C-alpha positions as CSV (number, residue, x, y, z in Angstrom):
1,M,102.7,86.0,120.7
2,R,102.0,89.2,119.2
3,R,100.9,89.5,115.6
4,S,100.6,93.1,115.0
5,R,104.1,93.6,113.7
6,V,104.7,92.8,110.1
7,W,107.8,90.7,109.2
8,P,110.7,92.8,110.4
9,A,112.4,92.1,107.2
10,L,109.6,93.1,105.0
11,I,108.2,96.3,106.4
12,A,110.0,98.6,104.0
13,L,107.0,100.2,101.9
14,A,107.1,101.0,98.2
15,A,108.7,104.4,97.4
16,G,109.9,105.0,100.9
17,A,106.4,106.2,102.1
18,L,107.2,105.6,105.7
19,A,110.6,106.0,107.5
20,Q,112.5,102.6,108.0
21,P,113.5,101.4,111.3
22,A,117.4,101.3,111.7
23,L,118.9,98.0,110.7
24,P,122.3,96.3,111.4
25,A,124.7,96.7,108.7
26,T,124.5,93.0,108.0
27,A,120.7,92.6,108.3
28,P,119.2,91.2,105.2
29,I,117.0,93.1,103.0
30,V,114.0,91.1,101.6
31,A,111.5,94.1,101.0
32,W,110.8,94.9,97.4
33,T,112.3,98.5,97.8
34,Y,115.0,99.9,100.0
35,T,115.9,103.6,101.0
36,V,119.3,104.4,100.9
37,R,121.1,105.5,104.3
38,P,124.2,107.3,105.0
39,G,127.2,105.0,104.4
40,D,125.4,102.7,102.1
41,T,127.1,101.6,99.0
42,L,125.6,99.8,96.0
43,A,127.8,96.7,96.7
44,S,126.7,96.5,100.4
45,I,123.0,96.9,99.5
46,A,123.4,94.2,96.7
47,A,124.9,91.8,99.0
48,R,122.2,92.4,101.8
49,M,119.6,91.7,98.8
50,A,121.5,88.5,97.8
51,L,122.3,90.1,94.4
52,S,125.1,91.1,92.3
53,P,125.8,94.8,92.2
54,G,125.3,94.6,88.3
55,D,121.9,93.3,88.6
56,L,120.9,95.9,91.3
57,A,122.3,98.6,89.1
58,R,120.7,97.5,85.9
59,A,117.2,97.2,87.8
60,N,117.5,101.0,88.8
61,A,119.0,102.2,85.5
62,I,122.2,103.5,87.2
63,S,125.9,102.8,86.6
64,L,128.2,100.9,89.1
65,D,130.0,104.1,90.0
66,T,127.0,106.2,90.5
67,P,127.2,107.8,94.3
68,L,124.1,106.9,96.2
69,V,122.4,109.9,97.8
70,P,120.7,109.1,101.3
71,G,116.8,109.1,100.8
72,T,117.1,107.5,97.3
73,V,114.8,104.5,96.8
74,L,116.1,101.4,95.2
75,K,114.1,98.6,93.9
76,R,114.9,94.8,93.9
77,P,115.1,93.3,90.2
78,D,111.9,91.4,89.1
79,P,112.3,87.6,89.9
80,N,113.5,85.5,86.9
81,G,111.5,82.5,85.8
82,M,108.2,83.7,87.2
83,P,105.2,82.2,85.3
84,A,103.6,85.1,83.4
85,R,99.8,85.2,83.6
86,A,98.2,85.0,80.3
87,A,96.1,88.0,79.4
88,R,92.3,87.0,79.2
89,T,90.6,87.7,76.0
90,P,86.9,89.0,76.6
91,R,84.3,86.7,75.1
92,P,82.0,88.4,72.7
93,V,78.5,88.8,74.3
94,R,75.7,87.4,72.2
95,R,72.5,89.8,72.4
96,A,69.2,89.0,71.2
97,P,67.5,91.4,68.8
98,T,65.9,94.3,70.7
99,P,62.2,94.5,70.0
100,P,60.9,98.2,69.4
101,R,60.0,100.0,72.5
102,P,56.9,102.0,73.0
103,A,57.3,105.9,73.6
104,P,58.4,106.6,77.1
105,V,55.8,107.7,79.6
106,V,56.9,110.9,81.6
107,R,56.9,110.2,85.1
108,P,57.8,112.4,88.2
109,A,61.3,111.8,89.4
110,P,61.5,109.6,92.3
111,P,62.9,111.1,95.6
112,E,66.7,110.9,96.1
113,R,68.1,108.0,98.0
114,P,71.5,107.6,99.4
115,V,74.1,106.0,97.1
116,P,75.2,102.7,98.6
117,Q,78.9,102.3,99.0
118,P,80.7,99.4,97.3
119,A,81.8,96.6,99.5
120,P,85.6,96.5,99.9
121,A,87.2,94.2,97.2
122,H,88.0,90.8,98.5
123,H,91.8,89.7,97.9
124,A,90.7,86.4,96.3
125,D,90.5,87.8,92.6
126,L,92.0,86.7,89.4
127,T,95.5,87.8,90.3
128,T,95.4,85.8,93.5
129,P,97.9,82.7,93.5
130,H,96.4,79.4,93.6
131,L,97.3,78.2,96.9
132,I,97.6,74.8,98.6
133,W,97.9,74.3,102.3
134,P,101.6,74.4,103.3
135,T,101.2,71.6,106.0
136,S,98.4,69.3,107.2
137,G,98.4,70.8,110.7
138,A,95.1,72.1,112.2
139,V,94.5,75.8,112.3
140,V,94.7,77.0,115.9
141,T,94.9,80.8,115.4
142,R,92.8,82.3,112.6
143,F,93.6,85.6,110.6
144,A,93.0,88.9,112.5
145,A,92.1,87.0,115.6
146,T,93.1,89.2,118.7
147,V,96.2,87.8,120.5
148,H,97.3,89.9,123.5
149,G,95.2,93.0,122.1
150,Q,96.5,92.8,118.8
151,P,95.2,91.3,115.3
152,D,97.1,88.3,113.9
153,N,98.6,89.0,110.3
154,G,98.3,85.2,109.5
155,I,97.1,81.8,110.6
156,D,98.9,79.4,112.9
157,L,98.9,75.6,112.2
158,A,99.6,73.1,114.9
159,A,101.7,70.3,113.7
160,F,104.3,67.5,114.8
161,A,108.0,68.3,114.9
162,G,109.5,67.2,111.5
163,M,106.5,67.3,109.3
164,T,106.9,68.4,105.8
165,V,106.3,72.2,104.8
166,R,105.5,72.7,101.1
167,A,105.4,75.9,99.0
168,A,101.7,77.1,98.9
169,A,102.5,78.3,95.3
170,A,105.2,78.5,92.6
171,G,107.7,81.5,93.0
172,K,110.9,82.7,93.9
173,V,112.6,82.5,97.5
174,I,113.6,86.0,98.5
175,F,114.5,85.1,102.0
176,A,115.4,81.9,103.6
177,G,117.1,82.2,106.9
178,T,116.8,83.2,110.6
179,E,115.0,86.2,111.8
180,P,116.1,86.6,115.3
181,E,113.4,89.0,116.8
182,R,110.1,86.9,116.4
183,F,110.0,84.3,113.7
184,G,112.9,82.2,114.0
185,Q,113.6,80.2,111.0
186,L,111.6,82.1,108.2
187,I,111.1,81.8,104.4
188,V,109.4,84.4,102.0
189,I,108.3,83.5,98.6
190,D,107.5,85.9,95.9
191,H,104.7,84.8,93.7
192,G,104.7,87.8,91.2
193,D,101.9,90.4,90.9
194,G,102.8,91.7,94.3
195,W,101.8,88.5,96.1
196,A,104.1,86.8,98.5
197,T,103.9,84.0,101.2
198,A,105.8,83.5,104.5
199,Y,106.5,80.5,106.5
200,A,107.8,81.0,110.2
201,Y,108.5,79.3,113.4
202,L,110.3,76.5,111.0
203,G,112.7,73.8,112.2
204,K,115.0,73.0,109.2
205,V,115.1,75.0,106.1
206,A,115.5,73.1,102.8
207,V,115.8,76.1,100.3
208,K,118.0,79.1,99.7
209,T,117.5,82.6,99.0
210,G,117.3,83.1,95.1
211,E,116.0,79.7,94.5
212,T,112.8,79.0,92.2
213,V,110.3,76.6,93.7
214,Q,107.2,75.0,92.4
215,R,103.9,74.7,94.1
216,G,104.0,71.7,96.5
217,S,107.9,71.7,96.7
218,V,109.4,70.9,100.0
219,I,110.8,73.8,101.5
220,A,111.1,73.1,105.3
221,R,110.3,71.0,108.3
222,I,108.1,71.9,111.1
223,G,109.8,73.2,114.2
224,A,109.5,75.6,117.2
225,S,111.9,78.4,116.6
226,G,111.4,82.1,117.4
227,E,108.4,82.8,119.5
228,A,106.8,79.4,119.2
229,K,106.6,77.3,122.4
230,K,105.5,74.1,120.6
231,P,105.8,72.8,116.9
232,T,103.7,75.3,114.9
233,L,103.7,76.8,111.4
234,H,102.9,80.6,111.1
235,F,101.7,81.2,107.4
236,E,101.0,84.5,105.9
237,L,100.0,85.7,102.7
238,R,100.4,89.4,101.5
239,H,99.7,91.7,98.6
240,D,102.0,94.7,98.0
241,N,103.2,93.8,101.7
242,V,99.5,94.2,103.1
243,P,98.4,91.1,105.1
244,Q,95.6,89.1,103.5
245,N,93.4,86.3,104.9
246,P,94.8,83.2,103.3
247,V,92.1,81.0,104.0
248,P,89.7,82.0,101.2
249,A,92.6,81.3,98.7
250,L,93.3,77.9,100.1
251,P,91.2,74.5,99.2
252,V,88.3,73.7,101.4
253,R,89.2,71.2,104.0
254,L,86.7,68.5,104.5
């Protein structure tokens, strides 16, 4: 099973930086932004985003009768009811009194050394959602593992058909339905701050697009849809649509 492709419904990048592949007129739009194509109307785009035309117009500061120019980038309204993150107030640092220092001794300058490059920042920082495991299945494919010569964008968990799938964190469902190319029954949840999780190869979907869920809410049952040959959950964590390793953000399993 190839993992190099991003979710077909989520590959639209912010501000239309890359050209988008052609989509059927009825295909759902679950990306955070959408680039207008010839023939699009505000009503047709809003319907594919599961929104009202008024909500889409307000989110983009345009009127309902504004003609859409191909190439214009429209953004999805921010989810309502998302838990706001409280600003962290820095604590005052107590410093011990500084004793008087002796006069500095002039020494020859040391030879120049290469400046070490900082290590890439890990995604598990203060903005990362506090995740729980979406199901109790065992990890059978790890993040970035090579499958058919391509890196995996998430992890696969083997489970039994009918097992519960739970939301890994609180958020708003921005897609719940069938993705016919690869993932079968698919759910995508937006957690705010650019974070989202996806749950694929599902059996039965128990939530609808636009629904707000809490961490641990039952959202689906394990199945074997899409490319899955046996009961499996494909789980992804993304930040600004960039795949991240979800394991460091999940509780340690004993």
